[in-house]
N, C-alpha and C positions, 0 to 999 in steps of 0.2 A: 738796458742794464739797470739793475736795482741798486739803490743807495745802501749804505751800511745799515741805516735805520730800517729800511724795508725788509732787509734780510733778517733783522733781529725781531721784528714784530710779526709774530705768527700766532695763530689761534692756540690758546692754551687752557687747559683745565687743571684744577687742583689735583694733587696726587691721591687724595682720598676717593676719587671717582673709581679707582680700581676695586674698591670694596674688599680687598684681600690684604690690606695694609695691617700687618701684625706688629708694627712698631709701637712701642709704648708712648712715643712722642707723636701726637696727632694734632695738626693745626685745625683751627676752627675757620671754616669758610664763611666769609662775611658777605660776599656778593660777587657781582660780575659787572663789567663795563665794556662799552664799545669805544675804541679809540677813534676820534673824529677824522683825522687826516687820512688814514688808510682803511678805516672801517673794520679793523680786526677786533676780535672778541677775546677778553681776558677774564679770569677769575682772580680774586684776591682773598687773602686770609690774614689772620693775626700774625705778626712777627713774633714767633715764640723762641727765637734764638736767645740763648743765655747771655752771650757776650755781645756788647754793642761795639762793632768794629769801627764805627765812625765817631767815637768819643761823645761830644756833647750834641751832635746832630742826631735827632731821633727820627727813625723811619718805622712807624708802628705797623706797617703792613708788608706782606710778601705778594708780589704780582707774579703769577705763574706763567712762564714763557716756554716756548718750544713746541714742536710738532708732536711729541710723544707724551702721553700722560705721565706726570711726575718727573719729567725731564729736568726741570730746573725752575728757579724763581729769582726775582730781583727785589732788593729792598725798595720800599716805596712809601709815600704818604698819599693816600687816595682821599680826595675830597669830593664834593657833590659834582662839580663840573670840570675838575682838573686832577691829574695825578702827577706827582713828582717822583720819577723813577730813576734809581741809580743804575746807570748803564755801563759804568767803568770806574776805574780809580786811577789817579795819577799822584804825583808828589805833593799836590795841594789837597788831596782828599778825594771825596767822591765826585764823579762827573754825573750830573743830574740833568735829565731831560724833562721838560714840561709837556705832558700829553693832555690835550684838550679832549674832554669826554663828550660823546654824543648821547650816551645813555648809561646811567649808573643805577643798577638794580641791587638793592640790599635784600639778602635772604632773610626769611623769618626764622627766629630762633626756636 
């Protein structure tokens, strides 16, 4: 049986991989990483959301999650060896998981 985290962590690619995105709002892909505990691969981009839903807590990145290209993303702060990913929200604010990274590759601009 899978834990909730194992179900949530699936390989994900940024929505711009579709190459047919006609939306005027396009995020910039910054890189990709491999999550250490389960070995899943993720891409991340700039958090281009206009409204900061968590007040003074800043999450400068979006980590793309889900099995389908462009399915969804989560607020995050991705550093060199760790990512802080918002996985839920409760009455106290965001519920954040710390993901250790095995490999974090930044894309060239």
